[in-house]
N, C-alpha and C positions, 0 to 999 in steps of 0.2 A: 504493500500500500504506500502511495506517495505521500510524503509528509506535507503538512500545510505550508511550511516555509517556502517550498518550491513554487507553489501557486502564488504566494505573496511576492516572491522575488520576480516572477514573470510579470505579475500585474504592476509592480513598481516600475519596471522598465517599460512595459507595454503601454501603460495608461497615457503618458505624454505622447507616445507615438500614435496611439489610437486617436487622441484629440487632434494631433497634427494632421493625420490622414483624413479624419472626419471633416476637419475644417477645410482641408484642400478639396475634398469631394463636395463639401457644401457649396463651394463656389460654383462647381459644375451644376449642382442642384439649383442654385439661385439663377445661374445663367439660363437653365432650362425653363424654370418657372417664369422668369421675366420675359425671355424671348418667346416662350410658349403663348403668352398673352398677346403677342403681336400677331400671331396666326400660325397655322400648320406649316406653311411654306417656310417661314422664318425659323421655326423649330427644326424643320427638316434640314435646313442649311447648317445649323449648328451641329445637328446629329452627324451629318456626312463629314463635315470638317473635323469634328472631334474624333470620329472613328479613324480617319486617316492620320491625323497629327498624333493622337495618343499612341497609335501603333508604332510610329517611327520614334516617338519619345522613349518608348520602352527600351530601345537599343541603348540610348544614352543612360537611362536610369539603371539598367542592368549592369552596365560597365561601371557606373559610379558605385553601385552596391558592393562590388568586389572589395572595396576598401574596408568595409566594416569587419568581416571575419578575419581578414589578414591583419588589420591593426589590433583586433581583439586578441588574437593569438600572441602577438608580441607584447601587448599590454599586460597580459596575464604573466608573462615572463619578465616584466619590468625592463623591456628592451626599447627605450625611448627613441634612440637614434633611428632604429629600423622603422618605428612607427612614423616618425617625422619624415623620413625619406619617402615612405609610401604616400604620405599626405601631399608632399611637395609634387611628386610625379603625377598624382591623381588630379591635381589642379590643372596642370598643363594638358594632360590627356583629355580631361573633360572640356576644356576650352576648344581644343582641336576637334573633338567629337561633335560639340554643339554647332560649330561652323559647318562641318560636313553634313550634319543632319538637316540644317536649314537649307543648304543648297539642294539636298535631295528632295525636300518638301516643295521648294520652289519649282523644281523640275516636274514633280508629280501633278501639281495643280492643273496645268493645261490638259492633262490626260483624263481628268475626271469625266469629261464629256463622252468618253468612249465606254463608260461603265453602265450605260442605260438608265441614268438618273434623270428625274424630271428637270426640264430646262428652266422652269420657274425657280427651282432651288439653286441651280448653277449660276443663275443671273445675279444672285445677291450674296453669295458666300465669300467672295474674294477678300473683302476688307477684314472680316473675322479671321479668315484662314491665314492671311499674311501677318496680321498682328500677333496671333498666338504662335505662329512659326518663329518669328523673331524673338519671342519671349523665352525660347529654349536656351538661348545663350546665357542670360543671367541665371536661369533656373538650374542648369547643369553646373555652373560655378557654385551656386548655393549648395548643391548636393555634395560637392567635395567636402565642404565644412560639416554638413549634416552627418554624412556617413563616417567621417573621421571621429567626431565627438561620440557618435553612437558606438563606435568601436571601443572607445574608452569607457563606455557604460553610461554616458550622459545623453539623455533624450529630452531634457527639459528645455534647453535653449532653442532647439529646432522647433519644438512645439510653440514656444512663445512667438518666434519670428513668423512661423507659418500662420498661426491664428491671427496675429496682428496684421500681416499683409493680406490675409483673406478678408478681414473686416474692411480694409482699405479697398479691396477689389469689389466687394459688394456695394460699398458706398459709391464708388466710381461707376458701377453698373447703373445705379439709379440715375446718376447724372448723364452719362453718355448714351444710354439706351433710350431714355424717355425725354431727355432735355431738361431735367429738373435742376434747380439751384444755379441757374445761369449757364449750365453746360450746353454745348451743341447737341441737338437730337440726332444721333447717328444710327439708331436701330441696332441691327445685328453687329455692325462694325464696332459700335460702342462697347459691346461686351468683350470683343477681342482687344480693344485698346485698354480697357480696364485691367485685363489680365496682364498685358505687357507692362504697364506702369507698376503694378503691384509686384511683379516678378523682378523688376529692376531693383526694387527696394530690398529684396530678400538677401542677396549676397552682401550688400552694403552694410546692413545691420549686423550680419554675422561677422564681418571683418572687424567691426568696432568691438564686438564682444570678445573676439579672440585676442585683440590687443589689450583690452582692459583687464581681462581675467588672467592673473599671473600664472595659474596652473596650466593654462593652455598656451600663453605667450612663450613659455619656456621651450615648447616644441618648435617655435619659430626660430629660436636661437640656433637650431641645428641646420636650418635652411642654408643651402650653398649652391651656387651655380654648378659646381662640380658634381653635385648629387643628382642632377637631371640625368636620367639613364634610360636608354632604350630597353635594357635588360629589366629594369624595375617596371617600366610601363608594360612590357610583355608579361611580367608576372601578374600585373593587375588585369591585363586582357585575358590571360589564361583562365582566371577565375570569373572575370566579368563577362566575357563573350558568351560562354554557355548560359549564364544567368540571363543575359540580354536575349539570347536566341530563344530560350524557354519562354520568357515573358512576351517576346515579339510573336512567337508562334501562337500563343494563347490569344493575344490581342488581334492577330491577323484573322483568326477564326471568328472573333467578334466583328471585325471589320467586314469580312465576307458575309457574315450573318446580316449586317446592316445593308450591304449591297443587295442581298436577296430580298430583304424586307422592302427595299426600294422598288423592286420589280412588282410588288403588290400594291404600290401607290403611296401617295403622300400621307394619308391617314395612318397606314400601317407603319411607315417610316417614323412618323411622329410618335406613335405608341411605343415603338422600339426604343426611341431615344429616352422616353420616360422610364421604361423598364430597365434599360442598361444603366441609366443614371442611378437608380436605386440598387441595382446589382453591384455597381461600383462602390456605392456607399457602404453597404454591408460587407463587401469584400475588403474594403480598406480598414474597417474595424478589426476584422479577423487578421488582416495583414499586420496590424500593430502588434498582435500577439506573436505572429510569425517573426517579426523583426526582433522582438525580445528573445525569442528562442534562438535566433541566429547569434545574437550578442552573448547570451549566457552560455550557450553550447560552445561557442568559439573560445570563451574564457576557460571553460572546463577542459576543452580539447588542448589548449595551450598548457594547462596544468596536468594533463593526462589523467583526469579524474572521471573514470568511466561511470561510476555510480551517479555522479551529478549530471553527467550527460544524459543518462536515461531519465532521471527524474525531472530535469528541466524540460526535456523534449516532450515527454508524455504529459506533463502538467500543462504545457502550452497547447498540445493537441486537445486535451479535455476542455480547456478554456475556449478554444476556437469553436469546438462543436457546440458548447453551451450558448455562445454568442449567436451562432447561426440558427439555432433552434428558436431563439427569441425573434429573429428577423423572419424566419419561416412562418411563425404564427402571425406576425404583422402582415406579411404579404398575402397569406391565405385568407385572413378574415378582414383585412382592411385595405385590400387592393383597390377597390372602387373609390374609396375615400382618398387614397393617395393619388390616384390618377386624376381625380377632380381638382387636386391642388395645382397640378401642372397645366391642365387644359380645361377649357369650357366646352370643347367639341364633344358631343355625346358619342359619336362613332369612335373617336380616339380613346375616350374613357372606356368604352365597352371592350375594345381590342386589348387595351392595356390591362384591364382587370383580369382577363382570361390569361394573358401572359404571366401575370403574377402568380397564378395557381401553379404553373409549371416551375416558376422560379422557387416557390416555397418548397417544392419537392427536392430540389438539388442543393439547397443552401447548406445542409449538413455535410454533404460530400465536398462542397467548396471549402468549408471551414477545415475539414480534415486534410485536404490536399495542400492548402496554403501553409498550414502550421507544420505539417510534416516536411514540406519543402524548406521551411525556415531552419529546421533542425539539420537537414542535409547540407544547407549552405554554411551553417556553423562549423561543419566538419570539412568544409571546402569540397564537398562531393557535389559537383555541378554538371559534369559531363553526361552522366547516365540520365539524370532527370531531363536534360535537354532532348535526348533521344526519345524518352518516354513522351514528352510533350509533343514532339513531331508526330508520333503515332496517334496519340489521343486526339489532338486538336486539328490535325490536317488529314490524316488517313482515315480517321473514324468520324469525328464530329461533323466536318463539312459535308462529306457524302451522305451521312445519315440525315442531317438537317435538310439537305436538298431533296432526298428521296421522300422523307416524311412531309415536307412542305409542298412539293409540287406533284410528283407522280402519285403519291397517296392522298393528295388533296387536303392536307391538314393546315396549309397556309402558315401563318405566323406561329401558331402553336407547334407545328411540326419542326419549324426551323429552330425554335428554342429547345425543342426536344432533342435535337441533334447535339446542341451544346451540353445538355444534361448528360447525355451518353458519354461524351468525352470527359466531363468532369468526374463521373463515377469511376471510369477506368483509370484516370490519373490518380485519384485518391488511393485506389487499390495498389497501383504500381509503386507510388512513392512510399507507401507504408511498408510494402514488402522489401523495398530497397533499404530503408532505414533499419528494419529489423535484421536484415542480412549483415549490414555494416556493424551493428551492435554485436552480433554473433562472432564476427571476425575479430573484433577488438577484445571480446571476452576470451576467445581462444588464445590470442596473442598474450594477454595478461596471464592466463593460466600457464602457458609455456614458459613465460619469463619467471614466474614464481617457482616453477619446477626446477628451473636451472639455477 
């Protein structure tokens, strides 16, 4: 039986991350609510733009996340210079990556017309699309600081910055979308501009905190031009790229799901945006627990404490499942009410409430897979989960979603049913992988003791 302290340690680390992720997702929720009241076409424009941009953002986010377990392992061993070297190289790597991703998104935008989306949607999405694309540069710089401090076990400052800048984002949304408080009325473009301004503030505030707090400023004393290293950046990429690939594959499946929803019309695409916004919100809460698992397991791994690895990992999985059960109940019994918050369109509300029933079924599996994945990342085991994600989300989810949605005639419900199938399989495979690694480590410990 897992002791209470392991649950409390996970919650102590996870709670600020959950608030940070929830606040981050709340901006997406507020964008959806505010833009949704402009009309279904405007909501569809945000849905399509978000699907493309978020998918590409996952590449940068995944690579940035490599810093946390690597720093966590060195932090547990009190190896400050190694942690600082990783931090320094992560900043440069993330800057280069953000510029590359922006150029990629600029190149993708003209191609959206070939994906069978409504022309009315394509006509109004450019302003939002380009503003949010440019916001990736400051956002990935912010992630270098965030992931570094999380590797040290501090999740508080990233929470403060994220929540503060998200409040700024929501305030600017009111101004730029509707033209309140003397701001120009920019509609959909205004939501994108608000995101860009708030994200520019995020790394600025973090830099100030790093310089003010002595315990973190000491790491900067190790910084040196000579420490910039292709070898160190390759080390970050070796862990980060599989994380990025796994996340991108999962998001790509959601993107393709959005594209298939677009084939069913504007109303279905708008309903999908509402459902995916709420799926993202509940996922981010569970992802906060997953991040805590990565941090604590990486510290345990650095100390070679197998018992703590097991207890921190399984307590995180239990917490993730409990959280998702709560959301499943909300979606199952309050789906129509939630849909009505986002849209006044009766047809959109009806489609969304049906989608929420399917979402309620797979929430537990989503919580299981994301928290187990967090533990695997803490062990820097990232390559095998990447292959599992490819199978689950590309070779299973997309074909099943297409078959259920179109040949079997289930429409939007069938498409989401395909996503559910991929999630269930991913949860099973990730859990089996984690248990196998534990068995290997137990055997190695046993052999070591015998010797």
